[in-house]
C-alpha positions as CSV (number, residue, x, y, z in Angstrom):
1,M,143.1,182.4,145.3
2,G,143.4,181.9,141.7
3,H,142.9,178.7,139.6
4,H,145.2,177.6,136.9
5,T,144.0,175.3,134.2
6,S,147.3,174.7,132.6
7,T,148.7,171.3,132.9
8,S,152.1,172.5,133.1
9,E,154.0,170.8,135.9
10,T,155.4,174.3,137.2
11,N,151.7,175.4,137.9
12,I,150.4,174.9,141.4
13,L,146.9,173.6,140.3
14,Y,146.7,170.1,138.7
15,K,143.9,168.2,137.0
16,I,143.6,164.5,137.0
17,T,140.9,162.8,135.3
18,G,140.0,159.3,133.7
19,Y,139.0,157.5,136.9
20,K,135.5,155.8,136.2
21,I,133.1,155.9,139.2
22,K,130.0,154.8,137.5
23,K,129.0,154.3,134.0
24,N,130.0,157.4,131.8
25,T,131.1,159.2,134.8
26,K,134.5,160.5,135.3
27,M,136.0,162.0,138.6
28,T,138.0,165.0,138.6
29,V,140.0,166.0,141.7
30,W,141.8,169.2,142.0
31,Y,144.5,169.8,144.6
32,H,145.5,173.4,145.5
33,L,149.0,172.7,147.1
34,T,150.8,175.5,149.1
35,T,154.3,175.8,148.5
36,I,155.2,174.1,151.8
37,F,154.5,170.7,150.2
38,R,156.3,168.9,147.3
39,R,154.3,169.0,144.3
40,C,152.6,165.5,143.7
41,L,149.5,164.1,141.9
42,F,146.5,162.5,143.7
43,A,143.7,160.6,142.3
44,Y,140.9,159.7,144.4
45,R,138.1,157.4,143.5
46,H,134.7,158.8,144.1
47,R,132.3,155.7,144.9
48,L,128.9,157.6,145.8
49,F,126.9,160.8,144.7
50,L,126.2,163.6,147.1
51,P,122.6,164.7,147.0
52,I,123.0,168.3,146.0
53,A,120.4,169.7,143.3
54,G,120.1,166.4,141.9
55,I,122.7,163.5,141.6
56,I,125.9,165.6,141.5
57,L,129.3,163.9,142.1
58,L,131.3,165.7,144.6
59,V,135.0,165.6,144.8
60,V,137.3,167.7,146.9
61,A,140.3,169.9,146.3
62,F,142.1,170.9,149.3
63,I,144.7,172.7,150.5
64,T,146.7,171.1,153.5
65,T,148.5,173.2,155.9
66,L,149.2,170.7,158.4
67,A,151.1,172.0,161.9
68,F,150.8,171.9,165.6
69,T,151.9,175.4,165.8
70,S,153.8,178.2,163.7
71,T,156.2,179.0,166.4
72,A,159.7,177.5,166.6
73,F,160.0,177.7,170.5
74,A,158.2,176.0,173.1
75,A,155.4,177.8,174.3
76,P,153.5,177.3,177.6
77,N,149.8,176.9,175.9
78,V,150.5,175.4,172.5
79,S,147.6,174.7,170.4
80,R,147.0,170.8,169.9
81,T,145.1,171.0,166.7
82,I,146.2,170.7,162.9
83,G,145.0,173.5,160.4
84,F,143.5,171.8,157.5
85,Q,142.1,173.6,154.3
86,G,140.7,172.5,150.8
87,R,138.1,173.2,148.2
88,L,135.0,170.9,147.4
89,L,134.0,170.7,143.9
90,N,131.2,168.9,141.8
91,S,131.8,166.8,138.8
92,A,131.7,169.7,136.5
93,E,134.4,171.1,138.5
94,A,132.4,173.8,139.9
95,P,132.4,174.7,143.8
96,V,129.6,172.9,145.6
97,P,126.7,175.2,147.0
98,D,127.7,177.1,150.1
99,G,126.6,175.3,153.5
100,Y,127.7,173.2,156.3
101,Y,128.7,169.6,155.2
102,N,129.0,166.5,157.1
103,V,132.7,165.4,156.8
104,Q,134.6,162.6,158.6
105,F,138.6,162.5,158.9
106,K,140.5,159.8,159.8
107,L,144.4,159.1,160.5
108,Y,146.0,155.9,159.7
109,E,149.6,154.8,160.6
110,G,151.5,152.8,158.2
111,G,150.1,151.2,154.7
112,T,149.8,152.5,151.4
113,G,146.9,154.8,151.8
114,T,145.6,153.6,148.3
115,E,142.6,151.4,149.3
116,E,139.6,152.3,151.4
117,G,140.3,151.3,155.1
118,N,143.9,151.2,154.3
119,P,144.2,147.5,155.0
120,N,147.8,147.5,155.7
121,G,147.7,150.4,158.2
122,E,146.2,151.1,161.7
123,L,143.4,153.3,162.3
124,V,144.5,155.6,165.2
125,W,142.2,158.6,165.2
126,T,138.5,159.5,163.9
127,E,137.1,162.9,164.0
128,T,133.2,163.5,162.8
129,H,131.9,166.8,161.8
130,V,128.0,166.6,161.4
131,N,125.1,169.1,161.5
132,N,123.1,167.0,164.0
133,G,120.0,169.2,163.8
134,D,121.9,172.6,163.7
135,P,122.0,174.0,160.5
136,E,125.2,175.7,161.2
137,G,126.7,172.2,162.2
138,G,129.4,170.4,160.3
139,V,132.1,172.1,158.1
140,Q,131.3,175.3,156.5
141,V,131.7,175.4,153.0
142,K,131.9,178.8,150.9
143,N,132.8,179.2,147.4
144,G,133.8,175.5,147.5
145,F,136.4,176.4,150.3
146,L,136.7,174.7,153.6
147,S,138.7,175.1,156.9
148,V,139.0,172.7,159.6
149,D,141.0,172.5,162.8
150,L,141.4,168.6,163.2
151,G,141.5,167.6,166.8
152,S,139.0,170.2,167.9
153,V,136.1,167.9,168.2
154,T,138.2,164.6,168.9
155,P,141.6,165.5,170.6
156,F,144.5,163.7,169.4
157,G,145.9,162.8,172.8
158,S,148.4,160.0,172.6
159,N,146.8,158.1,170.2
160,V,148.9,159.4,167.3
161,D,152.6,158.5,167.0
162,W,154.0,161.7,165.5
163,D,157.4,160.2,165.2
164,N,155.9,157.7,162.7
165,D,157.1,158.6,159.4
166,T,153.8,157.4,157.6
167,I,150.5,158.9,158.4
168,W,147.7,159.0,156.2
169,L,144.9,161.6,156.2
170,S,141.5,160.1,154.9
171,I,138.6,162.5,154.0
172,N,134.9,161.2,153.7
173,V,132.0,163.4,152.9
174,A,128.2,162.7,153.5
175,G,126.4,165.6,152.1
176,N,125.0,168.7,153.9
177,T,121.5,167.6,155.3
178,V,120.6,168.9,158.7
179,A,119.2,165.6,159.7
180,C,122.6,163.8,159.9
181,S,123.3,162.8,163.4
182,D,125.2,159.6,162.9
183,F,127.8,159.8,160.0
184,G,126.9,157.2,157.4
185,D,123.5,156.4,158.6
186,E,120.2,156.9,156.4
187,G,119.8,160.6,155.6
188,C,123.5,161.3,155.6
189,E,125.1,158.4,153.6
190,A,128.8,158.8,153.1
191,D,130.5,158.9,149.7
192,G,133.3,156.9,150.9
193,E,137.1,157.7,151.5
194,M,138.8,159.6,148.9
195,L,141.7,157.9,147.3
196,P,144.5,158.1,147.4
197,M,144.7,159.5,151.0
198,R,147.0,162.3,151.9
199,R,150.1,161.6,153.6
200,I,151.1,164.0,156.5
201,T,154.4,166.0,156.0
202,A,156.2,168.7,158.0
203,T,156.1,172.4,157.7
204,P,159.1,174.7,157.7
205,Y,158.7,175.5,161.3
206,A,158.1,171.7,162.2
207,I,161.4,171.2,160.6
208,N,163.0,173.9,162.6
209,S,161.7,172.4,166.0
210,G,165.1,170.2,165.6
211,S,166.3,173.6,167.1
212,V,165.2,175.8,170.1
213,N,165.0,179.6,169.3
214,G,167.5,179.1,166.6
215,K,170.1,177.1,168.6
216,T,170.7,173.6,167.2
217,A,171.5,170.5,169.3
218,N,175.1,171.2,169.3
219,D,174.4,174.5,171.2
220,L,172.5,172.6,174.1
221,V,174.0,170.8,176.9
222,Q,174.3,166.9,176.1
223,L,175.1,163.9,178.2
224,G,178.4,162.5,177.6
225,Q,179.5,164.9,175.0
226,G,181.9,167.6,175.9
227,I,182.4,170.1,178.7
228,Q,179.9,172.6,179.4
229,T,181.1,176.0,181.1
230,D,178.7,178.2,183.0
231,S,180.4,181.9,183.9
232,T,177.0,183.3,185.4
233,T,176.5,183.9,189.1
234,G,173.1,182.4,189.3
235,S,172.0,178.7,189.5
236,S,173.1,176.6,186.5
237,I,170.1,174.6,186.7
238,F,167.1,175.8,188.4
239,I,163.9,173.6,188.5
240,N,160.7,174.8,190.4
241,K,158.3,171.7,190.7
242,T,155.0,172.5,191.7
243,G,153.0,169.6,190.5
244,D,153.0,165.9,190.9
245,G,155.8,163.6,189.3
246,N,159.6,163.3,189.9
247,L,162.3,166.1,189.4
248,I,164.7,163.5,188.0
249,Q,163.9,160.1,186.6
250,L,166.9,158.3,184.6
251,Q,166.2,154.9,183.1
252,N,168.0,152.2,181.5
253,A,166.3,149.7,179.2
254,A,162.8,151.1,180.6
255,D,164.0,150.5,184.2
256,D,164.5,153.1,186.9
257,V,168.1,153.8,187.7
258,F,168.1,157.1,189.5
259,V,165.2,158.9,190.6
260,V,164.9,162.5,192.6
261,N,161.0,162.8,193.5
262,K,159.5,166.1,194.1
263,H,160.6,166.3,197.6
264,G,164.2,165.7,196.8
265,D,164.3,162.0,198.1
266,I,166.8,160.1,196.3
267,E,166.2,156.4,195.1
268,F,168.4,154.0,193.1
269,G,167.0,151.4,190.7
270,G,166.7,147.8,192.6
271,S,168.1,145.6,189.8
272,R,171.6,146.0,190.9
273,N,173.9,147.0,193.7
274,H,175.0,150.7,194.2
275,L,177.9,152.7,195.4
276,I,178.1,156.3,196.7
277,G,181.8,157.3,196.9
278,V,184.4,160.1,196.5
279,Q,186.9,160.0,193.5
280,D,190.2,158.6,194.5
281,A,192.9,161.0,195.5
282,P,195.9,161.6,193.2
283,A,199.2,160.1,194.3
284,D,200.8,161.2,197.6
285,T,197.5,163.1,198.5
286,E,195.2,162.2,201.4
287,G,191.7,161.0,200.4
288,A,188.9,163.6,200.6
289,H,186.4,163.0,203.5
290,L,182.5,162.4,202.9
291,G,180.3,163.4,205.3
292,I,176.7,162.5,205.7
293,S,174.5,164.7,208.1
294,A,171.1,165.3,209.2
295,A,169.9,168.8,209.7
296,N,170.9,170.8,212.7
297,G,168.1,172.5,214.9
298,G,166.9,175.6,214.3
299,A,167.4,178.7,216.7
300,G,165.2,178.5,219.9
301,D,164.7,176.4,222.7
302,G,163.4,172.7,222.2
303,S,164.8,172.6,218.6
304,N,166.3,169.1,218.3
305,G,168.6,168.1,215.6
306,G,167.3,165.8,212.8
307,T,167.8,161.9,213.0
308,L,170.2,160.1,210.7
309,S,169.0,156.7,210.0
310,L,171.1,153.8,208.5
311,Q,168.9,150.7,207.9
312,G,169.5,147.4,205.9
313,G,166.7,146.3,203.7
314,N,163.3,144.9,205.1
315,A,162.8,141.2,204.3
316,G,160.0,140.8,201.5
317,G,159.2,137.3,201.7
318,L,157.9,134.5,204.3
319,N,160.7,133.9,206.9
320,G,163.4,136.1,205.2
321,N,166.1,137.9,206.8
322,G,166.6,141.6,206.8
323,G,169.7,143.2,205.3
324,D,172.8,144.0,207.4
325,V,174.4,147.6,208.1
326,I,178.1,147.0,207.7
327,I,179.9,149.9,209.2
328,S,183.8,149.3,208.7
329,G,187.1,151.5,208.7
330,G,189.1,151.4,205.8
331,S,191.9,149.0,205.3
332,G,195.5,149.7,206.6
333,E,198.5,149.4,204.2
334,G,201.8,147.7,205.5
335,T,202.2,148.8,209.1
336,G,199.4,151.2,209.0
337,A,196.2,150.1,211.2
338,D,192.7,149.6,209.9
339,G,190.4,152.5,210.3
340,L,188.2,152.7,213.6
341,V,184.5,152.8,213.8
342,I,184.0,155.4,216.2
343,I,180.5,155.8,218.1
344,S,180.7,158.9,220.3
345,T,177.2,158.2,222.3
346,P,176.2,154.6,221.7
347,T,172.9,152.9,222.3
348,F,171.4,149.4,221.8
349,K,168.1,148.3,220.6
350,T,166.6,146.6,223.7
351,S,163.7,144.0,223.7
352,E,160.6,144.1,225.8
353,Q,161.1,142.7,229.2
354,Q,160.5,138.9,229.1
355,V,158.8,137.6,232.4
356,C,158.7,133.8,233.3
357,D,157.0,132.3,236.1
358,E,158.3,128.7,235.2
359,D,161.4,127.5,233.2
360,C,161.4,129.1,229.6
361,I,163.3,129.7,226.8
362,V,164.4,133.3,225.6
363,T,162.3,134.3,222.8
364,Q,164.3,133.8,219.5
365,S,163.4,137.2,218.1
366,S,164.9,138.9,221.0
367,I,168.2,137.0,220.7
368,D,168.2,137.6,216.8
369,N,167.1,141.4,216.7
370,N,168.4,143.2,219.9
371,G,171.6,144.2,221.3
372,A,170.2,144.3,225.2
373,I,167.8,141.6,226.7
374,V,165.8,142.1,229.7
375,L,164.8,139.1,231.8
376,S,162.7,138.7,234.7
377,A,162.0,135.5,236.9
378,G,158.8,135.5,238.9
379,E,159.7,132.6,241.0
380,P,163.1,131.9,242.4
381,G,165.4,129.1,241.0
382,L,164.1,129.2,237.3
383,T,166.2,128.5,234.4
384,F,166.2,130.8,231.3
385,T,167.7,129.0,228.3
386,F,169.6,131.1,225.8
387,N,170.1,129.6,222.4
388,D,172.3,130.4,219.4
389,P,171.5,133.3,217.0
390,T,169.9,132.5,213.7
391,R,172.5,134.1,211.8
392,T,175.7,132.9,213.1
393,T,178.2,135.7,212.0
394,A,180.8,136.1,214.5
395,G,181.0,139.3,216.4
396,R,177.5,139.6,217.9
397,V,177.6,141.3,221.3
398,I,174.5,141.1,223.6
399,Y,173.6,142.4,227.1
400,V,171.6,140.1,229.1
401,T,170.2,142.0,232.0
402,S,167.8,140.9,235.0
403,S,165.3,143.6,236.2
404,T,165.5,145.0,239.5
405,I,162.4,143.1,240.6
406,S,163.3,139.6,239.2
407,E,164.0,136.7,241.5
408,R,167.4,135.2,241.2
409,F,167.4,132.8,238.2
410,T,169.8,130.5,235.9
411,L,170.9,131.5,232.6
412,A,171.8,128.5,230.4
413,I,173.9,128.9,227.7
414,N,176.6,127.0,225.5
415,G,179.4,129.4,226.9
416,G,178.2,129.9,230.6
417,V,180.4,130.0,233.7
418,G,181.7,126.4,234.7
419,A,181.3,122.9,233.2
420,D,177.3,123.1,233.3
421,N,177.5,126.5,230.7
422,T,175.1,128.7,233.3
423,I,175.4,132.0,234.8
424,T,173.4,132.6,238.1
425,M,171.6,136.0,237.6
426,K,170.8,138.1,240.5
427,P,168.3,141.3,240.3
428,N,169.8,144.0,238.4
429,M,172.7,141.9,237.2
430,T,174.1,142.2,233.5
431,A,176.0,139.5,231.6
432,T,177.8,140.5,228.5
433,L,177.8,137.7,225.9
434,F,179.9,137.5,222.9
435,W,179.2,135.4,219.9
436,N,182.5,133.9,218.2
437,G,180.6,132.3,215.4
438,S,179.7,128.8,217.0
439,D,179.4,129.6,220.7
440,W,178.4,132.3,223.2
441,T,181.2,133.2,225.5
442,T,180.9,135.5,228.6
443,S,183.1,138.6,228.5
444,S,181.9,140.0,231.9
445,L,179.1,139.9,234.6
446,S,178.1,143.0,236.7
447,S,177.5,142.8,240.4
448,G,173.8,143.6,240.5
449,T,172.2,144.0,243.6
450,E,173.9,141.3,245.1
451,A,177.8,140.7,245.4
452,P,178.9,138.0,242.8
453,L,179.8,134.8,244.2
454,Q,183.1,132.8,243.5
455,R,183.1,129.0,242.8
456,G,185.7,127.2,245.1
457,T,188.0,124.4,244.2
458,A,185.4,121.8,245.1
459,D,181.8,122.4,245.5
460,N,181.8,125.1,248.1
461,V,181.3,129.0,247.4
462,Q,184.3,131.0,248.3
463,I,183.5,134.7,249.1
464,G,186.9,137.1,248.6
465,T,190.3,135.6,248.0
466,G,190.5,133.6,251.1
467,S,193.6,135.4,252.4
468,E,194.3,137.4,255.2
469,D,194.9,141.2,253.9
470,A,193.8,144.5,254.7
471,N,190.9,144.3,252.1
472,T,188.8,141.9,253.9
473,T,185.8,140.9,251.7
474,L,182.3,141.2,253.9
475,I,179.3,139.5,253.7
476,T,176.2,141.4,254.4
477,L,172.6,140.1,255.4
478,D,169.6,141.7,254.9
479,K,167.9,143.1,258.1
480,S,164.3,142.7,259.4
481,T,162.3,143.6,262.7
482,S,160.8,140.0,262.8
483,A,161.3,136.6,261.2
484,P,160.4,136.4,257.4
485,V,157.7,134.1,256.6
486,I,158.9,131.0,254.7
487,T,157.0,128.2,253.1
488,D,159.9,126.8,250.9
489,E,161.7,124.3,253.1
490,S,164.4,124.3,250.4
491,L,165.6,127.5,252.0
492,V,166.7,125.8,255.4
493,G,170.0,127.3,256.4
494,S,169.0,130.9,255.5
495,M,169.9,133.9,257.7
496,Y,169.1,137.4,258.5
497,Y,169.8,140.2,261.1
498,D,167.0,140.8,263.4
499,T,167.2,144.1,264.6
500,T,164.7,143.6,267.3
501,I,166.6,140.8,268.8
502,G,170.0,142.3,268.1
503,A,171.3,139.1,266.7
504,V,171.6,137.0,263.7
505,Q,168.9,134.5,263.2
506,C,169.0,131.2,261.3
507,Y,166.2,129.1,259.7
508,E,166.5,125.7,260.8
509,A,164.1,122.5,260.4
510,D,162.2,123.8,263.6
511,G,162.0,127.3,262.5
512,W,163.9,130.7,263.1
513,G,166.2,130.9,265.9
514,N,169.6,132.1,267.3
515,C,172.3,130.7,265.0
516,G,174.5,128.2,266.9
517,A,172.1,127.9,269.6
518,S,170.7,124.3,270.7
519,P,168.0,123.2,268.3
520,D,164.4,123.7,269.7
521,T,162.3,120.6,270.3
522,F,158.8,120.5,268.6
523,V,156.3,118.0,270.1
524,S,153.5,117.1,268.0
525,L,151.0,114.5,269.9
526,S,147.9,113.1,267.6
527,P,145.2,110.9,269.1
528,E,145.7,108.6,270.6
529,Y,147.9,110.7,272.8
530,A,151.0,108.7,274.3
531,S,150.4,107.9,277.9
532,A,146.9,109.7,277.7
533,V,144.2,108.8,280.3
534,T,140.5,109.7,280.0
535,Q,138.1,110.8,282.9
536,G,134.5,111.3,283.4
537,S,131.4,108.9,283.8
538,N,128.7,111.2,282.0
539,D,126.3,109.6,279.7
540,G,127.6,109.9,276.0
541,T,129.7,108.0,273.2
542,F,133.7,108.6,273.3
543,T,135.5,107.3,270.3
544,S,139.2,107.6,268.7
545,S,139.1,107.5,265.1
546,I,140.5,109.0,261.9
547,C,138.9,111.1,259.2
548,S,140.4,111.2,255.5
549,D,139.1,112.9,252.2
550,E,141.7,110.8,250.5
551,L,140.8,107.6,252.0
552,G,136.9,108.2,252.1
553,I,136.7,108.1,255.8
554,N,134.5,110.0,257.8
555,N,134.4,112.7,255.0
556,G,130.5,112.8,254.3
557,T,130.2,109.8,252.1
558,N,128.9,106.6,252.8
559,N,126.5,107.9,255.2
560,E,129.4,109.1,257.3
561,P,129.6,112.5,259.2
562,A,131.8,115.1,257.4
563,I,134.4,115.3,260.0
564,C,137.2,115.9,257.2
565,G,137.1,118.4,254.3
566,T,138.9,118.4,250.9
567,N,142.7,117.1,251.2
568,E,142.3,116.6,254.8
569,T,143.3,113.8,256.9
570,H,143.3,113.8,261.1
571,N,143.2,111.5,263.9
572,F,140.6,112.5,266.4
573,Y,138.8,111.9,269.7
574,G,135.2,112.3,269.3
575,W,132.3,112.9,271.8
576,T,128.5,113.1,271.6
577,T,125.6,112.4,273.7
578,D,121.9,112.4,273.3
579,Q,121.2,113.9,276.6
580,V,119.6,117.3,276.9
581,T,121.9,118.4,279.5
582,T,125.5,119.1,279.0
583,Q,127.8,115.9,279.2
584,S,131.7,116.1,279.5
585,K,134.6,113.8,278.5
586,S,138.1,114.9,279.6
587,I,141.6,113.6,278.4
588,F,144.7,114.0,280.0
589,V,148.2,113.9,278.7
590,T,151.5,114.3,280.5
591,Y,155.1,115.1,279.2
592,E,157.9,115.2,281.1
593,L,160.5,117.9,280.2
594,P,164.2,117.1,279.8
595,N,167.2,118.1,281.8
596,T,168.3,120.0,278.8
597,F,165.1,122.1,278.8
598,K,165.4,125.8,278.9
599,E,162.1,127.4,278.3
600,F,158.7,127.1,276.2
601,V,158.6,128.6,272.9
602,E,156.0,131.6,273.3
603,G,153.1,130.9,271.0
604,S,153.9,127.4,270.1
605,T,151.4,125.5,272.1
606,S,148.0,124.8,270.2
607,L,145.2,122.3,269.7
608,L,143.5,121.5,266.6
609,A,139.6,121.0,267.3
610,K,136.5,121.1,265.3
611,T,132.6,121.3,266.5
612,D,129.4,121.0,264.5
613,S,126.9,122.8,266.8
614,V,126.2,125.5,269.4
615,D,125.8,122.7,271.9
616,A,129.4,121.3,271.4
617,H,132.6,122.8,272.8
618,V,136.3,122.0,273.0
619,S,138.8,123.4,275.2
620,Y,142.1,122.7,277.0
621,Q,144.1,123.7,280.1
622,V,147.7,123.7,280.6
623,Y,149.3,122.5,284.1
624,R,152.9,122.6,285.4
625,K,153.7,119.7,287.5
626,S,156.6,120.2,289.7
627,S,158.0,118.7,293.2
628,T,155.6,121.3,294.9
629,G,152.4,120.1,293.2
630,L,150.1,120.8,290.2
631,T,149.7,124.7,289.2
632,A,147.2,125.9,286.4
633,C,148.7,128.0,283.9
634,G,145.9,130.9,283.4
635,T,142.6,129.7,282.3
636,P,141.3,127.1,279.9
637,T,141.6,127.9,276.1
638,T,138.5,127.4,274.0
639,A,139.6,125.6,270.6
640,S,136.1,125.2,269.1
641,T,132.6,125.9,269.6
642,G,129.4,126.4,267.6
643,V,129.0,125.0,263.9
644,Q,132.6,125.0,262.3
645,S,133.2,123.9,258.6
646,S,136.9,123.2,258.9
647,W,139.0,122.2,261.5
648,L,140.5,125.1,264.0
649,T,144.0,125.4,265.5
650,E,143.8,127.7,268.6
651,V,147.1,129.0,270.2
652,T,147.4,129.7,274.1
653,E,148.1,133.4,274.9
654,G,149.0,135.2,278.1
655,T,149.3,133.4,281.2
656,A,147.7,130.3,279.7
657,D,150.8,129.9,277.4
658,P,153.5,127.5,279.1
659,A,156.0,130.2,278.3
660,E,154.5,132.3,280.9
661,C,154.2,129.6,283.7
662,G,157.7,129.1,284.9
663,F,158.4,125.6,283.8
664,E,162.0,124.4,284.8
665,A,164.0,121.3,283.6
666,G,162.6,118.1,285.4
667,D,158.9,119.5,285.4
668,S,156.1,118.0,283.6
669,I,153.6,119.6,281.4
670,V,150.1,118.4,281.9
671,I,147.4,119.1,279.5
672,K,143.6,118.6,279.9
673,V,141.6,118.6,277.0
674,T,137.7,118.9,277.6
675,L,135.0,117.8,275.2
676,Q,131.4,118.8,275.9
677,S,128.2,117.7,274.2
678,V,124.2,118.3,274.2
679,D,121.4,117.0,272.1
680,D,123.5,114.8,269.7
681,A,125.9,117.4,269.2
682,H,129.6,116.6,268.1
683,A,132.9,117.6,269.6
684,Y,136.3,116.7,268.2
685,A,139.8,116.9,269.4
686,S,143.1,116.3,267.2
687,T,146.8,117.2,267.2
688,L,148.3,118.7,270.3
689,K,151.5,120.8,270.0
690,F,154.1,122.7,271.7
691,A,157.7,123.6,271.5
692,F,160.5,124.3,273.9
693,S,164.4,125.4,273.5
694,N,167.1,123.7,275.0
695,K,170.2,124.9,277.1
């Protein structure tokens, strides 16, 4: 590389002198400029001396060939460094000795580049080449020439804005000592940044980067400009995404407007409403169809079709409502009808079954979020209150269904059947409710497990139309081989068909019996028995008294015997003795049967009794008294013996039962109650019961 000493402006090499660094000292800077830069003169003030063979002022002449790449097209692995060349001279304008020098490069954005530190600019990148104990470290200088790939030690990354028009390169030299580990510290003091700094300019190939492989922007596809035509048979655009990131990401003012991620999912920006549509058809032309379809199942068994989901947006805040899904047909014109929404195989979102064992309110979220609601009453006669929806837009349809195991209950709404706005729901019954914007209305009721009833003109219940025709409405009762057990007295009047008896049975105040038969007579005698007499002169104590937990009498408090337990109250006869041999006391009660007497009810005769010791015993014997005399019915029935913590009810059985003793109207039933005690044991007798039917 030749050197020219001519000061002609046409020469490549320029000499600038006259800048004083120290007393009687000049700084001469040589710049060898390649033809890729415009010819300029640069002066650097050199403030420090380099320790080379005495105190020698070092200056630099450098050739700056700066470019990211020498190619004009995009390569898969482009070098991310900048080639820099220069020549380092001493104050005598001679090359410095060969060696490895400690050099620091900096890039500034903005400013003038005429002062050290470039005060009005921003330092964006620094790279330091030091020996750091390695004789061949730093930047190699040979015959004064040096060549460095900027960015090879400290990558530029995204620190430098290469679109910035003003980028200054700064150079600072700190000798060639191998003891330099921290640039600028003791042992490798820096001379200071050479001034003025060098402004980065473009290379011809960089200018050519405005085109791709020789094609200018007008040759490329541009948005919003012209019509592009592709006559090839392959794909016009083919992108094979193998890494992370989106396939397409379009923005407006830095906000995402349209995104296609690497999986092909499409997402619109959230700052405004969006529409997917087909362009309007020309005049007198039917509009084009728009189809949205999930994938069909593949070949082979069990290949189900894909699910197509349409969903409103989820609420994002506390107590917020979800977005609606509106499906509507197109509007008709003139006499044309609006388009229909056709659902071929409908189903409805169904709530979890709500079970109540007492009056309750239908869960509001079930009303707001479901098309079908399942209710179940654990007890008969309950009321479910059905409130208005939270969102009052008209058109909601909800199917309210009672489960198959539900008891009958009342559904209370503001649009129910009758003046009280209620619907009687039977097991497996469905009520269809329609919301008109202010009230629920009932559009239909299914029959359920039980036949629906009709309300008559008064408070009676009408079954059928009440007319005489061929289509007679029948009422069918449940069947059973024996009488159902009923503990709810509100069910008096109930009926069932007894398959054992072969007749309809009715539940009356005195229990189950033939419907329409004369009512049974139930007799309950509590001590003291009416017209009763006692017999026996044995030694002991006989009393008639009462025990009551509620009244605190003979319940174990106040030094009294515990004859009654919790929640018990009984009238009773009591017998005890301090004798060591059995002592007895008998009570006789006589009841004359009326002329309407038909027969005793089997299993209805009983005595309530209690004993507190194995030495106490209570029994009773039934006798039939007729015009021919007194006849014993079987043998005595033991009511209680031994230690009993609660009162016992013992029923007569077999021949001891008066139902088996041949009683007739006009006879009397005589019952003998016997109390026995030994050695302070206690025997108690209370209520005596029997029942008979009438003619």
